[in-house]
VMD Tcl script that builds the backbone (N, CA, C; Angstrom):
set m [mol new atoms 312]
animate dup $m
set s [atomselect $m all]
$s set {name element resname resid chain x y z} {
  {N N UNK 1 A 95.256 81.246 86.284}
  {CA C UNK 1 A 93.803 81.064 86.240}
  {C C UNK 1 A 93.418 80.613 84.848}
  {N N UNK 2 A 92.536 79.600 84.777}
  {CA C UNK 2 A 92.056 79.124 83.469}
  {C C UNK 2 A 91.138 80.171 82.859}
  {N N UNK 3 A 90.850 79.988 81.589}
  {CA C UNK 3 A 89.999 80.955 80.893}
  {C C UNK 3 A 88.625 81.033 81.567}
  {N N UNK 4 A 88.185 82.238 81.767}
  {CA C UNK 4 A 86.879 82.479 82.369}
  {C C UNK 4 A 85.832 82.789 81.302}
  {N N UNK 5 A 84.590 82.413 81.570}
  {CA C UNK 5 A 83.481 82.750 80.735}
  {C C UNK 5 A 82.471 83.410 81.652}
  {N N UNK 6 A 82.363 84.706 81.524}
  {CA C UNK 6 A 81.464 85.521 82.345}
  {C C UNK 6 A 80.192 85.785 81.544}
  {N N UNK 7 A 79.060 85.412 82.131}
  {CA C UNK 7 A 77.798 85.710 81.471}
  {C C UNK 7 A 77.041 86.776 82.274}
  {N N UNK 8 A 76.652 87.813 81.576}
  {CA C UNK 8 A 75.814 88.868 82.160}
  {C C UNK 8 A 74.391 88.567 81.729}
  {N N UNK 9 A 73.468 88.741 82.620}
  {CA C UNK 9 A 72.057 88.432 82.352}
  {C C UNK 9 A 71.179 89.626 82.670}
  {N N UNK 10 A 70.371 90.005 81.672}
  {CA C UNK 10 A 69.344 91.017 81.888}
  {C C UNK 10 A 68.123 90.612 81.095}
  {N N UNK 11 A 67.184 91.460 80.996}
  {CA C UNK 11 A 65.912 91.143 80.338}
  {C C UNK 11 A 66.100 90.642 78.928}
  {N N UNK 12 A 66.698 91.504 78.086}
  {CA C UNK 12 A 66.900 91.130 76.700}
  {C C UNK 12 A 68.346 90.988 76.307}
  {N N UNK 13 A 69.253 91.278 77.253}
  {CA C UNK 13 A 70.685 91.197 77.002}
  {C C UNK 13 A 71.256 92.441 76.335}
  {N N UNK 14 A 70.451 93.458 76.200}
  {CA C UNK 14 A 70.911 94.676 75.489}
  {C C UNK 14 A 71.617 95.630 76.382}
  {N N UNK 15 A 70.991 96.038 77.524}
  {CA C UNK 15 A 71.651 96.998 78.417}
  {C C UNK 15 A 72.945 96.377 79.003}
  {N N UNK 16 A 72.881 95.085 79.330}
  {CA C UNK 16 A 74.101 94.465 79.846}
  {C C UNK 16 A 75.141 94.266 78.738}
  {N N UNK 17 A 74.722 94.345 77.480}
  {CA C UNK 17 A 75.662 94.253 76.371}
  {C C UNK 17 A 76.642 95.413 76.341}
  {N N UNK 18 A 76.193 96.577 76.742}
  {CA C UNK 18 A 77.097 97.728 76.821}
  {C C UNK 18 A 78.147 97.519 77.907}
  {N N UNK 19 A 77.700 96.972 79.063}
  {CA C UNK 19 A 78.627 96.677 80.153}
  {C C UNK 19 A 79.605 95.590 79.765}
  {N N UNK 20 A 79.099 94.575 79.080}
  {CA C UNK 20 A 80.003 93.487 78.614}
  {C C UNK 20 A 81.062 94.036 77.697}
  {N N UNK 21 A 80.730 94.958 76.835}
  {CA C UNK 21 A 81.697 95.558 75.928}
  {C C UNK 21 A 82.788 96.301 76.717}
  {N N UNK 22 A 82.403 97.027 77.726}
  {CA C UNK 22 A 83.377 97.739 78.572}
  {C C UNK 22 A 84.266 96.762 79.326}
  {N N UNK 23 A 83.684 95.655 79.779}
  {CA C UNK 23 A 84.445 94.667 80.472}
  {C C UNK 23 A 85.443 93.954 79.555}
  {N N UNK 24 A 85.071 93.757 78.307}
  {CA C UNK 24 A 85.994 93.156 77.343}
  {C C UNK 24 A 87.187 94.059 77.132}
  {N N UNK 25 A 86.948 95.380 77.026}
  {CA C UNK 25 A 88.035 96.337 76.859}
  {C C UNK 25 A 88.956 96.321 78.090}
  {N N UNK 26 A 88.391 96.243 79.258}
  {CA C UNK 26 A 89.169 96.200 80.504}
  {C C UNK 26 A 90.002 94.883 80.556}
  {N N UNK 27 A 89.396 93.775 80.144}
  {CA C UNK 27 A 90.097 92.490 80.140}
  {C C UNK 27 A 91.279 92.518 79.149}
  {N N UNK 28 A 91.077 93.158 78.025}
  {CA C UNK 28 A 92.143 93.235 77.045}
  {C C UNK 28 A 93.315 94.027 77.586}
  {N N UNK 29 A 93.021 95.133 78.274}
  {CA C UNK 29 A 94.100 95.939 78.891}
  {C C UNK 29 A 94.851 95.131 79.927}
  {N N UNK 30 A 94.141 94.315 80.646}
  {CA C UNK 30 A 94.747 93.529 81.727}
  {C C UNK 30 A 95.325 92.183 81.203}
  {N N UNK 31 A 95.189 91.966 79.894}
  {CA C UNK 31 A 95.684 90.735 79.283}
  {C C UNK 31 A 95.074 89.469 79.923}
  {N N UNK 32 A 93.804 89.543 80.214}
  {CA C UNK 32 A 93.084 88.434 80.787}
  {C C UNK 32 A 92.449 87.575 79.699}
  {N N UNK 33 A 92.500 86.266 79.908}
  {CA C UNK 33 A 91.880 85.321 78.974}
  {C C UNK 33 A 90.438 85.089 79.454}
  {N N UNK 34 A 89.531 85.852 78.896}
  {CA C UNK 34 A 88.144 85.789 79.376}
  {C C UNK 34 A 87.192 86.033 78.228}
  {N N UNK 35 A 86.064 85.339 78.280}
  {CA C UNK 35 A 84.969 85.586 77.342}
  {C C UNK 35 A 83.858 86.213 78.182}
  {N N UNK 36 A 83.307 87.307 77.670}
  {CA C UNK 36 A 82.246 88.017 78.389}
  {C C UNK 36 A 81.086 88.194 77.427}
  {N N UNK 37 A 79.951 87.644 77.799}
  {CA C UNK 37 A 78.775 87.741 76.955}
  {C C UNK 37 A 77.594 88.228 77.748}
  {N N UNK 38 A 76.729 88.965 77.104}
  {CA C UNK 38 A 75.458 89.394 77.702}
  {C C UNK 38 A 74.327 88.633 76.993}
  {N N UNK 39 A 73.469 88.047 77.775}
  {CA C UNK 39 A 72.366 87.256 77.221}
  {C C UNK 39 A 71.068 87.580 77.952}
  {N N UNK 40 A 69.990 87.272 77.272}
  {CA C UNK 40 A 68.685 87.366 77.879}
  {C C UNK 40 A 68.557 86.296 78.979}
  {N N UNK 41 A 67.735 86.576 79.967}
  {CA C UNK 41 A 67.494 85.600 81.011}
  {C C UNK 41 A 66.951 84.280 80.438}
  {N N UNK 42 A 66.338 84.325 79.278}
  {CA C UNK 42 A 65.766 83.113 78.697}
  {C C UNK 42 A 66.847 82.201 78.102}
  {N N UNK 43 A 68.056 82.728 77.894}
  {CA C UNK 43 A 69.132 81.960 77.261}
  {C C UNK 43 A 70.097 81.296 78.262}
  {N N UNK 44 A 70.027 81.708 79.496}
  {CA C UNK 44 A 71.063 81.293 80.480}
  {C C UNK 44 A 71.165 79.796 80.621}
  {N N UNK 45 A 70.055 79.099 80.736}
  {CA C UNK 45 A 70.082 77.632 81.001}
  {C C UNK 45 A 70.893 76.878 80.009}
  {N N UNK 46 A 70.930 77.283 78.757}
  {CA C UNK 46 A 71.683 76.569 77.734}
  {C C UNK 46 A 73.210 76.795 77.824}
  {N N UNK 47 A 73.639 77.688 78.705}
  {CA C UNK 47 A 75.069 77.944 78.893}
  {C C UNK 47 A 75.637 77.446 80.186}
  {N N UNK 48 A 74.845 76.895 81.074}
  {CA C UNK 48 A 75.267 76.554 82.426}
  {C C UNK 48 A 76.459 75.619 82.459}
  {N N UNK 49 A 76.621 74.757 81.493}
  {CA C UNK 49 A 77.713 73.813 81.502}
  {C C UNK 49 A 79.051 74.426 81.090}
  {N N UNK 50 A 79.000 75.670 80.591}
  {CA C UNK 50 A 80.237 76.276 80.096}
  {C C UNK 50 A 80.643 77.576 80.753}
  {N N UNK 51 A 79.734 78.207 81.518}
  {CA C UNK 51 A 80.081 79.498 82.098}
  {C C UNK 51 A 80.799 79.344 83.442}
  {N N UNK 52 A 81.604 80.368 83.785}
  {CA C UNK 52 A 82.356 80.390 85.038}
  {C C UNK 52 A 81.570 81.099 86.134}
  {N N UNK 53 A 80.760 82.089 85.724}
  {CA C UNK 53 A 79.977 82.892 86.673}
  {C C UNK 53 A 78.805 83.526 85.942}
  {N N UNK 54 A 77.697 83.637 86.656}
  {CA C UNK 54 A 76.541 84.339 86.135}
  {C C UNK 54 A 76.398 85.641 86.915}
  {N N UNK 55 A 76.361 86.739 86.209}
  {CA C UNK 55 A 76.277 88.075 86.823}
  {C C UNK 55 A 74.935 88.664 86.396}
  {N N UNK 56 A 74.062 88.893 87.367}
  {CA C UNK 56 A 72.692 89.355 87.125}
  {C C UNK 56 A 72.642 90.894 87.137}
  {N N UNK 57 A 71.823 91.455 86.252}
  {CA C UNK 57 A 71.557 92.863 86.282}
  {C C UNK 57 A 70.886 93.200 87.618}
  {N N UNK 58 A 71.081 94.424 88.144}
  {CA C UNK 58 A 70.526 94.784 89.461}
  {C C UNK 58 A 69.025 94.530 89.590}
  {N N UNK 59 A 68.306 94.673 88.468}
  {CA C UNK 59 A 66.841 94.468 88.507}
  {C C UNK 59 A 66.459 93.004 88.751}
  {N N UNK 60 A 67.422 92.080 88.724}
  {CA C UNK 60 A 67.180 90.687 89.034}
  {C C UNK 60 A 67.605 90.326 90.464}
  {N N UNK 61 A 67.986 91.307 91.263}
  {CA C UNK 61 A 68.455 91.031 92.618}
  {C C UNK 61 A 67.434 90.258 93.453}
  {N N UNK 62 A 66.156 90.554 93.268}
  {CA C UNK 62 A 65.120 89.873 94.005}
  {C C UNK 62 A 64.907 88.414 93.624}
  {N N UNK 63 A 65.531 88.013 92.512}
  {CA C UNK 63 A 65.395 86.650 92.000}
  {C C UNK 63 A 66.661 85.811 92.205}
  {N N UNK 64 A 67.595 86.305 92.988}
  {CA C UNK 64 A 68.903 85.649 93.091}
  {C C UNK 64 A 68.761 84.181 93.582}
  {N N UNK 65 A 67.844 83.921 94.515}
  {CA C UNK 65 A 67.685 82.541 95.013}
  {C C UNK 65 A 67.267 81.610 93.882}
  {N N UNK 66 A 66.373 82.070 93.008}
  {CA C UNK 66 A 65.943 81.244 91.867}
  {C C UNK 66 A 67.143 80.938 91.000}
  {N N UNK 67 A 67.966 81.929 90.704}
  {CA C UNK 67 A 69.147 81.725 89.847}
  {C C UNK 67 A 70.170 80.833 90.496}
  {N N UNK 68 A 70.360 80.961 91.809}
  {CA C UNK 68 A 71.311 80.106 92.527}
  {C C UNK 68 A 70.856 78.642 92.469}
  {N N UNK 69 A 69.574 78.425 92.606}
  {CA C UNK 69 A 69.009 77.079 92.521}
  {C C UNK 69 A 69.281 76.462 91.144}
  {N N UNK 70 A 69.167 77.266 90.119}
  {CA C UNK 70 A 69.441 76.818 88.752}
  {C C UNK 70 A 70.921 76.555 88.519}
  {N N UNK 71 A 71.794 77.424 89.118}
  {CA C UNK 71 A 73.217 77.345 88.838}
  {C C UNK 71 A 74.031 76.445 89.777}
  {N N UNK 72 A 73.543 76.238 90.980}
  {CA C UNK 72 A 74.307 75.432 91.959}
  {C C UNK 72 A 74.653 74.026 91.474}
  {N N UNK 73 A 73.777 73.291 90.807}
  {CA C UNK 73 A 74.133 71.960 90.329}
  {C C UNK 73 A 75.323 71.986 89.355}
  {N N UNK 74 A 75.576 73.110 88.753}
  {CA C UNK 74 A 76.642 73.261 87.756}
  {C C UNK 74 A 77.873 73.953 88.370}
  {N N UNK 75 A 77.843 74.205 89.684}
  {CA C UNK 75 A 78.918 74.863 90.377}
  {C C UNK 75 A 79.222 76.230 89.763}
  {N N UNK 76 A 78.182 76.938 89.352}
  {CA C UNK 76 A 78.328 78.270 88.765}
  {C C UNK 76 A 77.897 79.286 89.837}
  {N N UNK 77 A 78.835 80.129 90.275}
  {CA C UNK 77 A 78.433 81.185 91.230}
  {C C UNK 77 A 77.544 82.230 90.568}
  {N N UNK 78 A 76.695 82.839 91.379}
  {CA C UNK 78 A 75.767 83.864 90.888}
  {C C UNK 78 A 75.967 85.100 91.764}
  {N N UNK 79 A 76.043 86.258 91.127}
  {CA C UNK 79 A 76.179 87.503 91.846}
  {C C UNK 79 A 75.348 88.560 91.157}
  {N N UNK 80 A 74.818 89.479 91.929}
  {CA C UNK 80 A 74.061 90.609 91.377}
  {C C UNK 80 A 75.063 91.737 91.155}
  {N N UNK 81 A 75.061 92.314 89.985}
  {CA C UNK 81 A 75.937 93.420 89.645}
  {C C UNK 81 A 75.463 94.640 90.419}
  {N N UNK 82 A 76.352 95.257 91.186}
  {CA C UNK 82 A 75.938 96.479 91.919}
  {C C UNK 82 A 75.408 97.548 90.991}
  {N N UNK 83 A 74.415 98.288 91.457}
  {CA C UNK 83 A 73.779 99.293 90.633}
  {C C UNK 83 A 74.764 100.310 90.079}
  {N N UNK 84 A 75.742 100.736 90.903}
  {CA C UNK 84 A 76.694 101.748 90.444}
  {C C UNK 84 A 77.585 101.216 89.319}
  {N N UNK 85 A 77.996 99.950 89.411}
  {CA C UNK 85 A 78.822 99.335 88.376}
  {C C UNK 85 A 77.999 99.226 87.089}
  {N N UNK 86 A 76.772 98.845 87.224}
  {CA C UNK 86 A 75.887 98.677 86.074}
  {C C UNK 86 A 75.583 100.030 85.400}
  {N N UNK 87 A 75.227 101.002 86.199}
  {CA C UNK 87 A 74.858 102.347 85.683}
  {C C UNK 87 A 76.024 103.079 85.034}
  {N N UNK 88 A 77.208 102.872 85.608}
  {CA C UNK 88 A 78.399 103.567 85.082}
  {C C UNK 88 A 79.150 102.775 84.026}
  {N N UNK 89 A 78.597 101.574 83.692}
  {CA C UNK 89 A 79.240 100.686 82.713}
  {C C UNK 89 A 80.726 100.500 83.072}
  {N N UNK 90 A 80.977 100.195 84.321}
  {CA C UNK 90 A 82.351 100.073 84.841}
  {C C UNK 90 A 82.874 98.645 84.624}
  {N N UNK 91 A 83.499 98.458 83.469}
  {CA C UNK 91 A 84.022 97.149 83.120}
  {C C UNK 91 A 85.106 96.654 84.055}
  {N N UNK 92 A 85.962 97.551 84.536}
  {CA C UNK 92 A 87.006 97.170 85.487}
  {C C UNK 92 A 86.421 96.610 86.788}
  {N N UNK 93 A 85.433 97.311 87.306}
  {CA C UNK 93 A 84.803 96.861 88.557}
  {C C UNK 93 A 84.071 95.531 88.348}
  {N N UNK 94 A 83.478 95.384 87.198}
  {CA C UNK 94 A 82.767 94.146 86.889}
  {C C UNK 94 A 83.768 92.965 86.894}
  {N N UNK 95 A 84.864 93.138 86.229}
  {CA C UNK 95 A 85.903 92.073 86.196}
  {C C UNK 95 A 86.404 91.778 87.589}
  {N N UNK 96 A 86.678 92.800 88.353}
  {CA C UNK 96 A 87.153 92.577 89.730}
  {C C UNK 96 A 86.165 91.759 90.525}
  {N N UNK 97 A 84.887 92.115 90.432}
  {CA C UNK 97 A 83.856 91.376 91.141}
  {C C UNK 97 A 83.772 89.934 90.693}
  {N N UNK 98 A 83.873 89.702 89.379}
  {CA C UNK 98 A 83.819 88.334 88.853}
  {C C UNK 98 A 84.981 87.509 89.379}
  {N N UNK 99 A 86.180 88.039 89.313}
  {CA C UNK 99 A 87.380 87.314 89.764}
  {C C UNK 99 A 87.297 87.014 91.246}
  {N N UNK 100 A 86.905 88.036 92.031}
  {CA C UNK 100 A 86.795 87.874 93.466}
  {C C UNK 100 A 85.758 86.788 93.815}
  {N N UNK 101 A 84.653 86.776 93.132}
  {CA C UNK 101 A 83.568 85.818 93.403}
  {C C UNK 101 A 84.012 84.413 92.999}
  {N N UNK 102 A 84.653 84.264 91.841}
  {CA C UNK 102 A 85.094 82.944 91.402}
  {C C UNK 102 A 86.153 82.355 92.316}
  {N N UNK 103 A 87.044 83.211 92.839}
  {CA C UNK 103 A 88.124 82.758 93.666}
  {C C UNK 103 A 87.743 82.510 95.124}
  {N N UNK 104 A 86.497 82.694 95.484}
  {CA C UNK 104 A 86.058 82.469 96.872}
  {C C UNK 104 A 86.120 81.005 97.200}
}
mol reanalyze $m
mol bondsrecalc $m
mol representation Tube
mol addrep $m
């Protein structure tokens, strides 16, 4: 698998930053070549040409169609991070979801 660039999106990029940190630790243990960043929803558009997947905070679940419309022309899949993964800062589960979604 080529290098992945996973972008997590939340309001200000702060709460998802904690989850991104846990996912980086999990990726290091698994020896995965991945970049994981958390950004504000206002920053996403400038990264669409380089990201592999956009993972939305659970509070953006109601806006998934808007995000898919933005990401589809760039062939970037969009997924909502499950509440339990987000709340528990489960980096392993986040990586598994990203890989599964990208490989569909």
